[in-house]
C-alpha positions as CSV (number, residue, x, y, z in Angstrom):
1,M,29.6,0.6,8.3
2,A,26.0,1.7,8.3
3,R,22.6,0.1,8.9
4,V,20.0,0.8,6.2
5,V,16.4,0.1,7.2
6,I,13.6,-0.2,4.7
7,L,10.1,0.0,6.0
8,G,7.7,-1.9,3.7
9,A,8.2,-4.8,1.2
10,G,6.0,-3.9,-1.7
11,F,7.2,-2.9,-5.2
12,G,9.3,0.0,-3.9
13,G,10.8,-1.7,-0.8
14,L,11.8,-4.9,-2.8
15,A,13.3,-2.9,-5.6
16,A,15.3,-0.7,-3.3
17,A,16.5,-3.7,-1.2
18,R,17.7,-5.5,-4.3
19,R,19.5,-2.5,-5.8
20,L,21.1,-1.5,-2.5
21,R,22.3,-5.0,-1.7
22,R,24.0,-5.2,-5.1
23,R,25.7,-1.7,-4.8
24,L,26.7,-1.6,-1.1
25,P,29.6,-3.5,0.4
26,R,28.4,-6.5,2.5
27,G,29.7,-4.7,5.7
28,H,26.6,-2.5,5.5
29,E,23.7,-4.0,7.3
30,M,20.3,-4.1,5.5
31,V,17.0,-4.7,7.2
32,V,13.5,-4.8,5.7
33,V,10.6,-4.4,8.0
34,G,7.2,-5.7,6.9
35,E,3.8,-5.8,8.6
36,D,2.9,-8.7,6.4
37,D,5.2,-11.7,5.9
38,H,4.1,-12.0,2.3
39,F,4.1,-10.0,-0.9
40,T,1.0,-9.5,-3.0
41,F,1.2,-8.7,-6.7
42,R,-1.5,-6.0,-6.6
43,P,-1.9,-5.4,-10.4
44,S,-3.4,-8.9,-10.6
45,L,-6.1,-8.2,-8.0
46,P,-8.8,-7.2,-10.7
47,W,-8.2,-10.7,-12.1
48,V,-8.9,-12.2,-8.7
49,V,-12.2,-10.3,-8.6
50,L,-13.1,-11.6,-12.0
51,G,-12.2,-15.2,-11.2
52,L,-9.4,-15.3,-13.7
53,E,-6.7,-15.6,-11.2
54,S,-6.3,-17.3,-7.8
55,V,-4.8,-15.6,-4.7
56,E,-2.3,-18.4,-4.3
57,L,-0.6,-17.4,-7.6
58,I,-0.1,-13.8,-6.8
59,V,1.2,-14.0,-3.2
60,R,4.8,-15.0,-2.2
61,P,6.6,-15.3,1.2
62,L,9.0,-12.5,1.8
63,R,11.6,-14.0,4.2
64,P,13.2,-16.6,1.8
65,A,13.5,-14.1,-1.0
66,L,15.1,-11.4,1.1
67,E,17.5,-13.8,2.9
68,R,18.7,-15.0,-0.5
69,L,19.7,-11.4,-1.2
70,G,21.5,-11.1,2.1
71,V,18.9,-8.8,3.6
72,D,17.4,-9.4,7.1
73,F,13.7,-9.5,7.4
74,V,11.8,-8.3,10.4
75,H,8.1,-9.2,10.6
76,D,6.7,-6.5,12.8
77,V,4.4,-3.5,13.0
78,V,5.9,0.0,12.7
79,E,4.4,2.2,15.5
80,S,6.3,5.4,14.9
81,I,9.6,6.9,13.6
82,D,11.9,9.2,15.6
83,V,13.7,11.1,12.8
84,F,15.7,13.1,15.4
85,R,17.2,10.1,17.2
86,R,17.1,7.9,14.1
87,V,15.1,5.1,15.7
88,V,12.1,3.2,14.4
89,H,9.7,2.1,17.1
90,L,8.3,-1.3,16.3
91,R,5.6,-3.1,18.3
92,R,8.1,-5.5,19.8
93,R,11.5,-3.7,19.6
94,R,13.4,-0.5,18.8
95,L,15.3,-0.4,15.6
96,P,18.1,2.2,15.2
97,Y,19.1,3.2,11.7
98,D,21.7,5.3,9.9
99,V,19.6,5.7,6.7
100,L,15.9,5.0,6.5
101,L,13.7,4.4,3.4
102,V,10.0,4.5,3.9
103,A,8.1,2.3,1.4
104,M,5.1,1.3,3.6
105,G,2.5,2.2,1.0
106,A,-0.7,3.9,2.0
107,D,-4.3,3.2,3.0
108,T,-7.5,4.3,1.2
109,D,-9.6,6.9,2.9
110,R,-13.0,5.1,2.8
111,A,-14.5,7.7,5.1
112,A,-13.9,10.4,2.4
113,V,-17.5,9.9,1.3
114,P,-20.4,9.1,3.7
115,G,-21.3,5.4,3.6
116,G,-18.0,4.5,1.9
117,E,-16.6,2.5,4.8
118,R,-19.8,0.3,5.0
119,Y,-20.9,0.0,1.4
120,G,-17.8,0.7,-0.7
121,F,-15.5,-2.0,-1.9
122,P,-11.8,-1.0,-2.1
123,L,-9.2,-3.1,-4.0
124,L,-5.8,-3.1,-2.2
125,T,-5.6,-6.6,-0.7
126,P,-6.5,-10.1,-1.6
127,D,-9.2,-10.2,1.1
128,Q,-10.8,-7.1,-0.4
129,A,-10.7,-8.7,-3.8
130,L,-12.4,-11.9,-2.6
131,K,-15.1,-9.9,-0.8
132,A,-15.8,-7.9,-3.9
133,R,-16.0,-11.2,-5.9
134,Q,-18.5,-12.6,-3.5
135,A,-20.6,-9.5,-3.7
136,L,-20.6,-9.6,-7.5
137,A,-21.5,-13.3,-7.5
138,G,-24.7,-12.3,-5.6
139,A,-25.6,-9.5,-8.0
140,L,-25.2,-11.1,-11.4
141,G,-26.6,-8.9,-14.1
142,E,-27.2,-6.0,-11.7
143,P,-25.8,-2.5,-12.1
144,V,-22.3,-1.8,-10.7
145,V,-20.7,1.6,-9.9
146,V,-17.0,2.2,-10.1
147,L,-16.5,5.4,-8.1
148,L,-13.4,7.5,-8.3
149,L,-13.0,10.3,-5.8
150,E,-11.0,13.4,-6.3
151,G,-7.3,12.8,-5.6
152,T,-7.3,9.0,-6.0
153,G,-4.0,7.6,-7.2
154,H,-5.5,4.2,-7.9
155,L,-6.9,5.0,-11.4
156,T,-6.0,2.1,-13.8
157,P,-7.6,-0.7,-11.7
158,A,-10.8,1.3,-11.6
159,Y,-11.1,1.4,-15.4
160,E,-9.9,-2.2,-15.8
161,L,-12.8,-3.3,-13.6
162,A,-15.3,-1.2,-15.4
163,L,-14.3,-2.5,-18.8
164,T,-13.8,-6.2,-17.9
165,L,-17.1,-6.4,-16.0
166,A,-19.0,-4.7,-18.9
167,R,-17.4,-7.0,-21.5
168,G,-18.3,-10.2,-19.7
169,D,-15.0,-11.3,-18.2
170,F,-16.5,-12.1,-14.8
171,R,-16.6,-15.9,-14.2
172,P,-19.2,-16.7,-11.5
173,P,-17.9,-19.1,-8.8
174,T,-18.4,-22.8,-9.5
175,R,-17.3,-26.0,-7.9
176,A,-15.3,-26.8,-11.1
177,T,-11.8,-25.5,-11.5
178,G,-10.7,-24.4,-14.9
179,R,-8.0,-22.4,-16.5
180,G,-7.9,-18.6,-16.6
181,L,-5.8,-16.0,-18.4
182,A,-3.0,-17.5,-20.4
183,G,-3.4,-20.8,-18.7
184,R,-3.6,-19.5,-15.2
185,K,-5.8,-21.2,-12.6
186,G,-9.2,-19.6,-12.0
187,G,-12.9,-19.9,-12.7
188,A,-14.0,-21.0,-16.2
189,G,-17.2,-21.6,-18.0
190,R,-20.1,-19.2,-18.1
191,R,-19.6,-15.4,-18.0
192,A,-21.6,-12.6,-16.5
193,V,-22.1,-9.2,-18.0
194,F,-22.8,-6.2,-15.7
195,R,-24.3,-2.8,-16.4
196,V,-21.4,-0.5,-15.3
197,H,-21.4,3.2,-14.4
198,V,-18.1,5.0,-13.9
199,V,-18.5,8.0,-11.6
200,T,-15.5,10.3,-11.5
201,E,-14.6,13.8,-10.7
202,E,-12.2,13.9,-13.6
203,L,-13.1,16.1,-16.6
204,K,-11.9,13.3,-18.9
205,P,-11.2,9.6,-18.1
206,L,-7.6,8.9,-17.1
207,E,-6.7,12.5,-17.8
208,R,-3.6,12.3,-15.6
209,C,-2.2,9.6,-17.9
210,G,-2.1,11.9,-20.9
211,I,-4.5,13.0,-23.7
212,C,-3.7,9.9,-25.8
213,V,-4.7,7.5,-23.1
214,S,-7.8,9.6,-22.2
215,R,-9.1,9.6,-25.7
216,R,-8.6,5.9,-26.1
217,M,-10.2,5.2,-22.8
218,E,-13.3,7.3,-23.7
219,R,-13.7,5.3,-26.9
220,E,-13.3,1.9,-25.1
221,L,-15.8,2.8,-22.4
222,H,-18.4,3.9,-25.1
223,R,-17.8,0.7,-27.1
224,A,-18.2,-1.5,-24.0
225,G,-21.5,0.2,-23.1
226,V,-20.2,1.7,-19.9
227,T,-22.1,4.8,-18.7
228,L,-19.5,7.5,-17.9
229,H,-20.4,10.3,-15.5
230,L,-17.6,13.0,-15.7
231,D,-17.1,15.9,-13.3
232,A,-19.5,14.1,-10.9
233,R,-19.0,14.3,-7.1
234,A,-20.5,11.6,-4.9
235,V,-21.9,12.8,-1.6
236,A,-23.1,9.4,-0.3
237,V,-22.7,5.7,-0.9
238,G,-25.5,3.3,0.2
239,A,-26.7,-0.3,-0.2
240,G,-28.6,0.7,-3.3
241,G,-25.9,2.8,-5.1
242,V,-24.5,6.3,-5.1
243,E,-25.9,9.8,-4.6
244,L,-24.4,12.7,-6.5
245,A,-24.0,16.3,-5.5
246,D,-26.4,17.4,-8.3
247,G,-29.2,15.3,-6.8
248,R,-29.0,12.3,-9.1
249,R,-29.0,8.8,-7.7
250,I,-27.3,6.0,-9.5
251,Q,-28.6,2.5,-8.6
252,A,-26.0,-0.2,-8.0
253,A,-25.8,-3.5,-6.3
254,V,-22.1,-3.2,-5.9
255,T,-20.0,0.0,-5.6
256,F,-16.2,-0.2,-6.1
257,L,-14.6,2.7,-4.2
258,F,-11.3,4.4,-5.2
259,T,-10.4,7.1,-2.8
260,P,-7.5,9.5,-2.1
261,Y,-4.6,7.8,-0.3
262,L,-3.9,8.3,3.4
263,G,-0.5,7.6,4.8
264,Q,0.2,4.9,7.3
265,G,-0.6,5.6,10.9
266,A,3.1,5.2,11.8
267,V,3.9,8.3,9.7
268,L,1.0,10.3,11.3
269,R,2.3,9.4,14.7
270,S,5.9,10.6,13.8
271,P,6.2,14.3,14.5
272,G,7.6,16.3,11.6
273,L,7.8,13.4,9.2
274,G,4.7,13.6,7.1
275,D,2.0,16.0,6.0
276,G,-1.5,16.1,7.3
277,R,-2.5,13.0,5.4
278,G,0.5,11.0,6.6
279,L,2.3,11.2,3.3
280,I,6.0,12.2,3.0
281,D,7.2,15.2,1.1
282,T,10.4,14.6,-0.8
283,D,12.7,16.2,-3.3
284,W,13.5,14.8,-6.7
285,T,16.1,12.4,-5.2
286,Q,13.3,10.9,-3.0
287,R,14.9,12.4,0.1
288,S,12.6,13.8,2.8
289,L,12.4,17.5,3.1
290,V,12.7,17.3,6.9
291,S,15.5,14.8,7.4
292,Q,18.7,14.3,5.3
293,R,18.8,10.6,6.2
294,V,15.2,9.6,5.4
295,F,13.9,8.7,2.0
296,A,10.5,7.7,0.7
297,V,9.1,6.0,-2.4
298,G,5.8,4.9,-3.9
299,D,2.4,5.4,-2.3
300,A,4.1,6.7,0.9
301,T,5.1,9.9,-0.9
302,A,3.2,13.1,-1.3
303,F,3.8,13.2,-5.1
304,P,0.4,14.0,-6.8
305,G,-1.1,11.9,-9.5
306,Q,-1.2,8.2,-10.4
307,K,0.5,5.7,-8.1
308,T,1.7,2.4,-9.6
309,G,4.2,-0.3,-9.0
310,Q,6.2,0.9,-12.0
311,I,6.5,4.4,-10.4
312,A,7.4,2.9,-7.0
313,E,10.2,0.9,-8.7
314,A,11.5,3.9,-10.6
315,Q,11.5,6.0,-7.4
316,A,13.2,3.2,-5.5
317,A,16.1,3.1,-8.0
318,V,16.6,6.8,-7.6
319,A,16.4,6.6,-3.8
320,A,18.8,3.6,-3.7
321,D,21.4,5.5,-5.8
322,A,21.0,8.5,-3.5
323,I,21.6,6.4,-0.4
324,V,24.7,4.9,-1.9
325,A,26.0,8.3,-2.7
326,L,25.2,9.5,0.8
327,L,27.1,6.6,2.4
328,E,30.1,7.0,0.1
329,G,30.2,10.8,0.7
330,R,29.5,11.7,-2.9
331,P,27.1,14.3,-4.3
332,I,23.7,12.9,-5.3
333,S,23.5,13.1,-9.1
334,R,20.4,11.1,-10.1
335,F,16.9,12.5,-10.0
336,Y,13.4,11.1,-10.4
337,R,11.7,12.1,-13.7
338,P,8.0,11.6,-13.5
339,Q,6.4,9.3,-16.1
340,V,3.8,6.7,-16.2
341,I,4.2,3.4,-18.1
342,G,1.5,0.9,-17.8
343,L,-0.5,-2.1,-19.1
344,L,-4.2,-1.9,-18.6
345,E,-6.8,-4.6,-19.3
346,L,-9.6,-3.6,-21.7
347,G,-11.6,-6.8,-21.4
348,G,-12.3,-9.5,-24.0
349,G,-8.6,-10.5,-24.1
350,R,-7.4,-7.1,-25.1
351,G,-5.2,-4.6,-23.3
352,L,-3.7,-1.1,-23.5
353,F,0.0,-0.1,-23.3
354,F,0.5,3.5,-22.5
355,R,3.3,5.9,-21.6
356,H,3.0,9.4,-20.3
357,A,5.8,11.8,-19.5
358,P,4.1,15.0,-18.4
359,V,7.2,17.0,-17.4
360,W,10.2,16.3,-19.5
361,D,8.8,14.8,-22.8
362,P,5.1,15.5,-23.4
363,R,5.4,14.6,-27.1
364,A,6.3,11.0,-26.2
365,D,2.8,10.0,-25.1
366,I,1.8,6.6,-26.4
367,A,-1.5,4.6,-26.2
368,L,-1.5,1.3,-28.1
369,A,-4.4,-1.2,-27.8
370,G,-4.7,-4.8,-28.9
371,R,-4.1,-8.4,-27.9
372,W,-0.4,-8.0,-27.2
373,P,-0.7,-5.6,-24.3
374,H,-3.0,-8.2,-22.5
375,L,-0.4,-10.9,-23.1
376,A,2.4,-8.6,-22.0
377,K,0.6,-7.9,-18.7
378,V,0.3,-11.6,-18.1
379,A,4.0,-12.1,-18.9
380,W,5.1,-9.2,-16.8
381,A,3.3,-10.6,-13.7
382,R,5.1,-13.9,-14.2
383,Y,8.4,-12.2,-14.8
384,F,8.2,-10.0,-11.7
385,L,7.3,-12.9,-9.4
386,T,10.1,-15.1,-10.9
387,R,12.6,-12.3,-10.7
388,Y,12.1,-11.5,-7.0
389,F,10.9,-14.9,-5.7
């Protein structure tokens, strides 16, 4: 019997653990390693920024959920991976494996633009969301820049923030506690409208998600009064805003920063495993190109384009089936087919459902806006957290 080790317990890691535990005999040992002992439902972080959701409602402890599945959980930091000896080096121990799935996610490269580390606000963790909320609370009515750098995979939250801030969804902090989206706990009462600039190196907004979504997004930004700067490269971020390569300066009290992903340090410290950014190249079965017993999913992969929880879950299903086939001595017959399916907040209680399949079915692009996608996003968050926790 084999030991399957999963590094990371985000969307991809949890989905893979659940699928593998159901498909593999109990004699196979399964271990999930997480640097954090809790899961954060990241699609709801923009709501935390706005004051429409509390952190407590989107964070769940990992150990009880994994133990119910029959999966061991190790709360430790991954230092490096030896793909030749099949050993994961943790901070407190060594963990041998027979098959490894890397789902550790990625970090943002805030140093990609000068001043980004000091003045830019990323949005990957609850702490970052709360810091951004505090900054907005001190800049009510002031201009805000949402800055997307070339190569970012964190596209939809950027446009969600732009539209919701421009349409007055931000609830300034108060001592009173009210109800937020669909009865969720959060700030209530007065709203604040911001003057929003979106600065992006894209030629069209959300162009990676298909022409239908891009056209819809351009209309929504115009209607919300968002100033859109396309094909614009930022060369510096400061306390007063953003400087562009063409010499223009866009004033802003708060700058949200969406940068290219960098892989985890553990991958960078593992010879031969990742590329120069610490991301892992895989084939269409999610298997590493350098090791037959290493797989990777989600933000940890070098797949270009948008990175979402839905994509991580889809890749995790493919990787899990490939691991089962590998352990059973069968040919791998399932392959990942890139597509993006998402729900995006438009502000004012409206949302956007979209689907984009760029490779295998380009005619199936869909972009539908209205009240129901907003409600569907609220329901999906509740469903996911109930399903796994």
